[in-house]
C-alpha positions as CSV (number, residue, x, y, z in Angstrom):
1,M,96.3,-18.2,-61.4
2,R,93.5,-16.9,-59.1
3,A,93.6,-15.0,-55.9
4,I,90.5,-15.9,-53.8
5,W,89.2,-14.6,-50.4
6,K,85.9,-15.4,-48.8
7,G,84.9,-17.2,-52.0
8,E,85.4,-14.2,-54.2
9,V,87.9,-14.0,-57.0
10,L,90.1,-10.9,-56.4
11,A,92.4,-11.4,-59.4
12,E,92.8,-13.8,-62.2
13,S,95.7,-14.1,-64.7
14,A,97.7,-16.6,-66.7
15,D,100.6,-14.1,-66.7
16,T,101.7,-13.7,-63.1
17,V,105.3,-13.1,-62.1
18,V,106.7,-15.3,-59.4
19,V,109.2,-13.7,-57.0
20,E,110.2,-15.4,-53.7
21,G,107.3,-17.8,-54.0
22,N,104.7,-15.1,-54.4
23,H,102.6,-14.7,-57.5
24,Y,102.4,-11.1,-58.6
25,F,99.3,-10.4,-60.6
26,P,99.2,-7.7,-63.3
27,P,97.2,-4.6,-62.4
28,G,94.6,-5.2,-65.1
29,S,93.8,-8.6,-63.6
30,L,92.4,-7.2,-60.4
31,K,88.7,-6.9,-59.6
32,A,89.0,-3.3,-58.6
33,D,85.8,-3.2,-56.4
34,H,87.6,-5.5,-53.9
35,F,90.5,-3.2,-53.2
36,R,91.0,0.0,-51.3
37,P,94.3,1.8,-50.7
38,S,95.9,1.3,-47.3
39,Q,98.3,3.8,-45.6
40,H,100.7,1.0,-44.7
41,H,104.1,0.6,-46.4
42,S,107.1,-1.6,-45.9
43,V,110.6,-1.8,-47.3
44,C,112.4,-4.7,-49.0
45,P,116.1,-4.2,-49.3
46,W,116.2,-5.4,-53.0
47,K,112.7,-4.6,-54.2
48,G,112.1,-1.2,-52.6
49,R,109.1,0.4,-50.9
50,A,105.9,-1.6,-50.9
51,S,102.4,-0.1,-50.8
52,Y,99.3,-2.1,-49.6
53,Y,95.7,-2.5,-50.3
54,D,93.0,-3.6,-47.9
55,V,90.9,-6.4,-49.5
56,V,87.1,-6.0,-49.1
57,V,84.5,-8.7,-49.8
58,D,80.8,-8.2,-48.8
59,G,81.8,-5.4,-46.4
60,E,84.4,-7.6,-44.6
61,V,87.9,-6.1,-44.6
62,N,91.1,-8.0,-44.7
63,P,93.6,-5.2,-43.9
64,E,96.8,-4.9,-45.9
65,A,96.2,-8.3,-47.5
66,A,97.7,-7.2,-50.9
67,W,100.9,-5.4,-51.7
68,Y,102.6,-3.9,-54.7
69,Y,105.7,-1.9,-55.7
70,P,104.8,1.3,-57.5
71,D,108.5,2.3,-57.9
72,P,110.6,-0.8,-57.5
73,K,114.4,-0.9,-57.5
74,P,116.0,-1.9,-60.8
75,G,116.3,-5.6,-59.9
76,A,112.5,-5.9,-59.4
77,R,111.3,-3.9,-62.4
78,E,109.3,-6.9,-63.7
79,I,106.8,-6.6,-60.7
80,K,106.1,-2.8,-61.0
81,D,102.5,-2.3,-60.0
82,H,101.8,-6.1,-59.9
83,V,99.9,-7.2,-56.8
84,A,100.7,-10.1,-54.5
85,F,98.6,-11.5,-51.6
86,W,98.8,-12.9,-48.1
87,H,96.7,-12.8,-44.8
88,G,94.5,-15.7,-45.8
89,V,94.1,-14.9,-49.5
90,Q,94.4,-18.2,-51.4
91,V,96.4,-18.2,-54.6
92,T,95.6,-21.2,-56.8
93,D,95.9,-22.4,-60.4
């Protein structure tokens, strides 16, 4: 699987975890130079508190386009620190 925005591959892995239709990429599969921490957080009743990254490609910022669970609830342990995407980021195989 690949996560792509503005023609750039943000993450690539054959070992994503699919939860609620979203592919969660392992942390080591991210191209770190395209991510910067966001101050945004949200809460999922069964997964826990999500943290976000802004995605950056050629100086253009896609705010809060990636999220992850640094300390998920027990039922979501398999996605700890894995990253999922939205806001126009294409996830393809």
